[in-house]
TIVO-2410 file (N, C-alpha, C; in nm, 3 decimals):
# residues 106
REC num residu      c1      c2      c3 atome chaine
REC   1      M   6.781 -14.178   1.978     N      A
REC   1      M   6.606 -14.187   1.942    CA      A
REC   1      M   6.608 -14.276   1.832     C      A
REC   2      Q   6.675 -14.287   1.767     N      A
REC   2      Q   6.667 -14.354   1.695    CA      A
REC   2      Q   6.704 -14.502   1.723     C      A
REC   3      W   6.745 -14.541   1.808     N      A
REC   3      W   6.670 -14.744   1.870    CA      A
REC   3      W   6.550 -14.750   1.942     C      A
REC   4      L   6.486 -14.641   1.970     N      A
REC   4      L   6.323 -14.633   2.000    CA      A
REC   4      L   6.233 -14.701   1.883     C      A
REC   5      F   6.295 -14.507   1.773     N      A
REC   5      F   6.208 -14.582   1.638    CA      A
REC   5      F   6.283 -14.762   1.600     C      A
REC   6      L   6.350 -14.774   1.631     N      A
REC   6      L   6.385 -14.894   1.573    CA      A
REC   6      L   6.330 -14.988   1.659     C      A
REC   7      V   6.303 -14.954   1.780     N      A
REC   7      V   6.236 -15.051   1.861    CA      A
REC   7      V   6.072 -15.024   1.837     C      A
REC   8      L   6.039 -14.928   1.779     N      A
REC   8      L   5.893 -14.940   1.774    CA      A
REC   8      L   5.809 -14.939   1.681     C      A
REC   9      A   5.975 -14.956   1.515     N      A
REC   9      A   5.981 -15.017   1.435    CA      A
REC   9      A   5.923 -15.136   1.408     C      A
REC  10      G   5.989 -15.247   1.524     N      A
REC  10      G   6.000 -15.354   1.504    CA      A
REC  10      G   5.821 -15.425   1.612     C      A
REC  11      L   5.806 -15.317   1.658     N      A
REC  11      L   5.707 -15.379   1.745    CA      A
REC  11      L   5.550 -15.324   1.666     C      A
REC  12      F   5.554 -15.269   1.533     N      A
REC  12      F   5.493 -15.216   1.423    CA      A
REC  12      F   5.518 -15.340   1.335     C      A
REC  13      E   5.630 -15.421   1.342     N      A
REC  13      E   5.603 -15.508   1.252    CA      A
REC  13      E   5.537 -15.631   1.283     C      A
REC  14      V   5.553 -15.708   1.384     N      A
REC  14      V   5.476 -15.752   1.506    CA      A
REC  14      V   5.308 -15.750   1.455     C      A
REC  15      G   5.245 -15.587   1.506     N      A
REC  15      G   5.112 -15.554   1.414    CA      A
REC  15      G   5.080 -15.609   1.347     C      A
REC  16      W   5.149 -15.642   1.287     N      A
REC  16      W   5.123 -15.639   1.113    CA      A
REC  16      W   5.094 -15.781   1.054     C      A
REC  17      A   5.249 -15.810   1.141     N      A
REC  17      A   5.180 -16.021   1.100    CA      A
REC  17      A   5.105 -16.037   1.176     C      A
REC  18      L   5.058 -16.048   1.286     N      A
REC  18      L   4.953 -16.023   1.375    CA      A
REC  18      L   4.817 -16.068   1.314     C      A
REC  19      G   4.852 -15.886   1.247     N      A
REC  19      G   4.702 -15.886   1.161    CA      A
REC  19      G   4.711 -15.910   1.018     C      A
REC  20      L   4.809 -15.948   0.955     N      A
REC  20      L   4.769 -16.091   0.848    CA      A
REC  20      L   4.762 -16.223   0.843     C      A
REC  21      K   4.749 -16.204   0.970     N      A
REC  21      K   4.726 -16.327   1.037    CA      A
REC  21      K   4.582 -16.400   0.990     C      A
REC  22      Y   4.508 -16.241   1.126     N      A
REC  22      Y   4.354 -16.224   1.117    CA      A
REC  22      Y   4.305 -16.186   0.992     C      A
REC  23      S   4.411 -16.145   0.886     N      A
REC  23      S   4.317 -16.053   0.732    CA      A
REC  23      S   4.293 -16.189   0.693     C      A
REC  24      E   4.333 -16.300   0.719     N      A
REC  24      E   4.282 -16.408   0.640    CA      A
REC  24      E   4.268 -16.391   0.454     C      A
REC  25      G   4.442 -16.357   0.445     N      A
REC  25      G   4.414 -16.302   0.311    CA      A
REC  25      G   4.356 -16.248   0.262     C      A
REC  26      F   4.324 -16.109   0.369     N      A
REC  26      F   4.277 -15.975   0.304    CA      A
REC  26      F   4.149 -16.013   0.267     C      A
REC  27      T   4.049 -16.068   0.381     N      A
REC  27      T   3.985 -16.091   0.285    CA      A
REC  27      T   3.851 -16.021   0.471     C      A
REC  28      K   3.925 -15.983   0.558     N      A
REC  28      K   3.865 -15.940   0.643    CA      A
REC  28      K   3.928 -15.727   0.669     C      A
REC  29      F   3.821 -15.691   0.715     N      A
REC  29      F   3.862 -15.565   0.620    CA      A
REC  29      F   3.918 -15.481   0.805     C      A
REC  30      M   3.828 -15.528   0.881     N      A
REC  30      M   3.912 -15.476   1.000    CA      A
REC  30      M   4.095 -15.502   1.043     C      A
REC  31      P   4.079 -15.634   1.042     N      A
REC  31      P   4.262 -15.666   1.002    CA      A
REC  31      P   4.297 -15.675   0.910     C      A
REC  32      S   4.252 -15.612   0.796     N      A
REC  32      S   4.365 -15.592   0.646    CA      A
REC  32      S   4.334 -15.448   0.697     C      A
REC  33      A   4.268 -15.351   0.780     N      A
REC  33      A   4.332 -15.226   0.791    CA      A
REC  33      A   4.422 -15.199   0.873     C      A
REC  34      F   4.398 -15.234   0.964     N      A
REC  34      F   4.500 -15.280   1.070    CA      A
REC  34      F   4.603 -15.296   1.034     C      A
REC  35      T   4.642 -15.421   0.935     N      A
REC  35      T   4.767 -15.438   0.828    CA      A
REC  35      T   4.874 -15.349   0.787     C      A
REC  36      V   4.766 -15.313   0.692     N      A
REC  36      V   4.828 -15.191   0.663    CA      A
REC  36      V   4.859 -15.081   0.770     C      A
REC  37      L   4.842 -15.047   0.801     N      A
REC  37      L   4.814 -14.943   0.920    CA      A
REC  37      L   4.944 -14.967   0.966     C      A
REC  38      G   4.986 -15.091   1.024     N      A
REC  38      G   5.117 -15.151   1.066    CA      A
REC  38      G   5.216 -15.107   0.993     C      A
REC  39      M   5.175 -15.213   0.907     N      A
REC  39      M   5.306 -15.173   0.770    CA      A
REC  39      M   5.363 -15.032   0.794     C      A
REC  40      I   5.281 -14.940   0.803     N      A
REC  40      I   5.266 -14.791   0.708    CA      A
REC  40      I   5.386 -14.771   0.837     C      A
REC  41      A   5.366 -14.755   0.980     N      A
REC  41      A   5.423 -14.756   1.069    CA      A
REC  41      A   5.469 -14.824   1.094     C      A
REC  42      S   5.584 -14.934   1.070     N      A
REC  42      S   5.666 -15.052   1.077    CA      A
REC  42      S   5.796 -14.975   0.993     C      A
REC  43      F   5.769 -14.890   0.900     N      A
REC  43      F   5.838 -14.902   0.725    CA      A
REC  43      F   5.837 -14.710   0.793     C      A
REC  44      Y   5.848 -14.657   0.874     N      A
REC  44      Y   5.825 -14.517   0.901    CA      A
REC  44      Y   5.916 -14.468   1.004     C      A
REC  45      F   5.906 -14.567   1.125     N      A
REC  45      F   5.982 -14.587   1.199    CA      A
REC  45      F   6.134 -14.648   1.149     C      A
REC  46      L   6.132 -14.739   1.040     N      A
REC  46      L   6.217 -14.793   1.068    CA      A
REC  46      L   6.326 -14.685   0.946     C      A
REC  47      S   6.238 -14.651   0.867     N      A
REC  47      S   6.308 -14.558   0.777    CA      A
REC  47      S   6.344 -14.431   0.896     C      A
REC  48      L   6.245 -14.381   0.995     N      A
REC  48      L   6.341 -14.266   1.131    CA      A
REC  48      L   6.448 -14.279   1.105     C      A
REC  49      S   6.448 -14.381   1.203     N      A
REC  49      S   6.576 -14.503   1.286    CA      A
REC  49      S   6.719 -14.562   1.138     C      A
REC  50      L   6.715 -14.533   1.025     N      A
REC  50      L   6.811 -14.552   0.904    CA      A
REC  50      L   6.845 -14.374   0.913     C      A
REC  51      K   6.793 -14.284   0.931     N      A
REC  51      K   6.856 -14.190   0.957    CA      A
REC  51      K   7.013 -14.162   1.038     C      A
REC  52      N   7.003 -14.241   1.101     N      A
REC  52      N   7.104 -14.250   1.155    CA      A
REC  52      N   7.154 -14.391   1.140     C      A
REC  53      L   7.160 -14.476   1.221     N      A
REC  53      L   7.203 -14.584   1.205    CA      A
REC  53      L   7.226 -14.695   1.109     C      A
REC  54      P   7.356 -14.765   1.066     N      A
REC  54      P   7.356 -14.823   0.988    CA      A
REC  54      P   7.264 -14.938   0.882     C      A
REC  55      L   7.181 -14.953   0.782     N      A
REC  55      L   7.124 -15.018   0.719    CA      A
REC  55      L   7.134 -15.176   0.801     C      A
REC  56      G   7.253 -15.262   0.745     N      A
REC  56      G   7.235 -15.373   0.778    CA      A
REC  56      G   7.221 -15.361   0.969     C      A
REC  57      T   7.250 -15.346   1.087     N      A
REC  57      T   7.238 -15.303   1.152    CA      A
REC  57      T   7.117 -15.298   1.217     C      A
REC  58      A   7.051 -15.160   1.173     N      A
REC  58      A   6.874 -15.184   1.178    CA      A
REC  58      A   6.809 -15.270   1.125     C      A
REC  59      Y   6.846 -15.306   1.007     N      A
REC  59      Y   6.694 -15.442   0.924    CA      A
REC  59      Y   6.742 -15.520   0.980     C      A
REC  60      A   6.905 -15.547   1.051     N      A
REC  60      A   6.820 -15.664   1.150    CA      A
REC  60      A   6.825 -15.708   1.251     C      A
REC  61      I   6.793 -15.594   1.333     N      A
REC  61      I   6.759 -15.560   1.447    CA      A
REC  61      I   6.569 -15.593   1.487     C      A
REC  62      W   6.539 -15.496   1.338     N      A
REC  62      W   6.387 -15.466   1.305    CA      A
REC  62      W   6.361 -15.600   1.261     C      A
REC  63      T   6.383 -15.669   1.129     N      A
REC  63      T   6.363 -15.804   1.135    CA      A
REC  63      T   6.342 -15.933   1.277     C      A
REC  64      G   6.429 -15.936   1.335     N      A
REC  64      G   6.450 -16.036   1.480    CA      A
REC  64      G   6.334 -15.954   1.575     C      A
REC  65      I   6.298 -15.831   1.618     N      A
REC  65      I   6.249 -15.821   1.700    CA      A
REC  65      I   6.154 -15.885   1.606     C      A
REC  66      G   6.053 -15.891   1.555     N      A
REC  66      G   5.995 -15.916   1.487    CA      A
REC  66      G   5.943 -16.064   1.469     C      A
REC  67      T   6.101 -16.093   1.353     N      A
REC  67      T   6.049 -16.334   1.473    CA      A
REC  67      T   5.992 -16.332   1.584     C      A
REC  68      I   6.101 -16.249   1.648     N      A
REC  68      I   6.131 -16.333   1.826    CA      A
REC  68      I   5.952 -16.277   1.921     C      A
REC  69      G   5.875 -16.184   1.841     N      A
REC  69      G   5.760 -16.103   1.839    CA      A
REC  69      G   5.594 -16.187   1.840     C      A
REC  70      T   5.711 -16.255   1.652     N      A
REC  70      T   5.559 -16.282   1.603    CA      A
REC  70      T   5.594 -16.474   1.607     C      A
REC  71      V   5.714 -16.552   1.739     N      A
REC  71      V   5.708 -16.633   1.751    CA      A
REC  71      V   5.640 -16.645   1.835     C      A
REC  72      I   5.611 -16.531   1.970     N      A
REC  72      I   5.556 -16.590   2.069    CA      A
REC  72      I   5.435 -16.530   2.098     C      A
REC  73      L   5.398 -16.519   1.981     N      A
REC  73      L   5.275 -16.442   1.948    CA      A
REC  73      L   5.167 -16.594   1.885     C      A
REC  74      G   5.261 -16.674   1.828     N      A
REC  74      G   5.190 -16.755   1.744    CA      A
REC  74      G   5.190 -16.818   1.868     C      A
REC  75      I   5.303 -16.865   1.934     N      A
REC  75      I   5.295 -16.959   2.034    CA      A
REC  75      I   5.179 -16.911   2.180     C      A
REC  76      I   5.138 -16.857   2.181     N      A
REC  76      I   5.009 -16.797   2.321    CA      A
REC  76      I   4.878 -16.799   2.191     C      A
REC  77      L   4.887 -16.751   2.110     N      A
REC  77      L   4.763 -16.703   2.035    CA      A
REC  77      L   4.662 -16.786   1.946     C      A
REC  78      F   4.813 -16.835   1.857     N      A
REC  78      F   4.778 -16.981   1.818    CA      A
REC  78      F   4.809 -17.105   1.814     C      A
REC  79      K   4.875 -17.161   1.888     N      A
REC  79      K   4.868 -17.288   1.993    CA      A
REC  79      K   5.001 -17.324   1.910     C      A
REC  80      E   5.082 -17.217   1.835     N      A
REC  80      E   5.130 -17.284   1.804    CA      A
REC  80      E   5.266 -17.369   1.915     C      A
REC  81      P   5.297 -17.429   1.794     N      A
REC  81      P   5.401 -17.525   1.881    CA      A
REC  81      P   5.547 -17.510   1.964     C      A
REC  82      I   5.569 -17.567   2.125     N      A
REC  82      I   5.684 -17.512   2.127    CA      A
REC  82      I   5.797 -17.589   2.241     C      A
REC  83      S   5.871 -17.546   2.175     N      A
REC  83      S   6.020 -17.704   2.247    CA      A
REC  83      S   6.120 -17.621   2.268     C      A
REC  84      I   6.240 -17.652   2.335     N      A
REC  84      I   6.328 -17.648   2.401    CA      A
REC  84      I   6.421 -17.607   2.304     C      A
REC  85      T   6.370 -17.666   2.170     N      A
REC  85      T   6.468 -17.614   2.049    CA      A
REC  85      T   6.419 -17.476   1.972     C      A
REC  86      R   6.315 -17.461   1.995     N      A
REC  86      R   6.263 -17.303   1.912    CA      A
REC  86      R   6.296 -17.230   2.042     C      A
REC  87      L   6.263 -17.218   2.146     N      A
REC  87      L   6.315 -17.136   2.285    CA      A
REC  87      L   6.444 -17.143   2.222     C      A
REC  88      I   6.536 -17.229   2.219     N      A
REC  88      I   6.710 -17.197   2.202    CA      A
REC  88      I   6.717 -17.095   2.035     C      A
REC  89      C   6.683 -17.167   1.970     N      A
REC  89      C   6.714 -17.049   1.839    CA      A
REC  89      C   6.636 -16.901   1.840     C      A
REC  90      I   6.484 -16.872   1.933     N      A
REC  90      I   6.479 -16.782   1.991    CA      A
REC  90      I   6.553 -16.668   2.081     C      A
REC  91      G   6.638 -16.776   2.151     N      A
REC  91      G   6.754 -16.719   2.198    CA      A
REC  91      G   6.851 -16.693   2.122     C      A
REC  92      F   6.923 -16.739   1.995     N      A
REC  92      F   7.020 -16.682   1.933    CA      A
REC  92      F   6.983 -16.570   1.906     C      A
REC  93      I   6.864 -16.545   1.831     N      A
REC  93      I   6.801 -16.464   1.817    CA      A
REC  93      I   6.854 -16.326   1.938     C      A
REC  94      V   6.790 -16.355   2.025     N      A
REC  94      V   6.806 -16.228   2.109    CA      A
REC  94      V   6.942 -16.173   2.121     C      A
REC  95      V   6.994 -16.341   2.128     N      A
REC  95      V   7.192 -16.215   2.136    CA      A
REC  95      V   7.209 -16.203   2.050     C      A
REC  96      G   7.192 -16.248   1.943     N      A
REC  96      G   7.223 -16.157   1.811    CA      A
REC  96      G   7.216 -15.958   1.780     C      A
REC  97      I   7.050 -15.978   1.817     N      A
REC  97      I   7.024 -15.828   1.854    CA      A
REC  97      I   7.133 -15.790   1.979     C      A
REC  98      V   7.171 -15.808   2.076     N      A
REC  98      V   7.173 -15.732   2.186    CA      A
REC  98      V   7.362 -15.726   2.113     C      A
REC  99      G   7.426 -15.810   2.077     N      A
REC  99      G   7.494 -15.770   2.011    CA      A
REC  99      G   7.560 -15.712   1.904     C      A
REC 100      L   7.487 -15.694   1.785     N      A
REC 100      L   7.454 -15.529   1.722    CA      A
REC 100      L   7.474 -15.431   1.779     C      A
REC 101      K   7.371 -15.433   1.848     N      A
REC 101      K   7.294 -15.290   1.959    CA      A
REC 101      K   7.465 -15.284   1.985     C      A
REC 102      L   7.513 -15.340   2.113     N      A
REC 102      L   7.626 -15.305   2.197    CA      A
REC 102      L   7.784 -15.271   2.081     C      A
REC 103      V   7.709 -15.421   1.982     N      A
REC 103      V   7.918 -15.320   1.915    CA      A
REC 103      V   7.869 -15.197   1.772     C      A
REC 104      S   7.705 -15.130   1.813     N      A
REC 104      S   7.706 -15.052   1.670    CA      A
REC 104      S   7.758 -14.912   1.806     C      A
REC 105      S   7.827 -14.814   1.671     N      A
REC 105      S   7.911 -14.734   1.685    CA      A
REC 105      S   7.798 -14.584   1.696     C      A
REC 106      H   7.694 -14.609   1.731     N      A
REC 106      H   7.539 -14.534   1.719    CA      A
REC 106      H   7.448 -14.564   1.803     C      A
***
């Protein structure tokens, strides 16, 4: 169950990062509210996962999910540049996340 909480925390991190972009510096109410609620949910699910997972593993996976999700959405929604180098770097993050999961004793 702790891994599900960690994945949910990472997905909410992607959501609040996206909301942060749309909030335009917290000047728009709905995106700002979405951002704050996403932050709360992300931290909540991360805290639940930390009851049973090592801090370093959970934090690295949480930020990795957030990084991968925001890069992909940045490319899709905001036409951010895409290159083979960026894709390779995303691949390295995925390998790191999978590796940490595989070597975790939990």
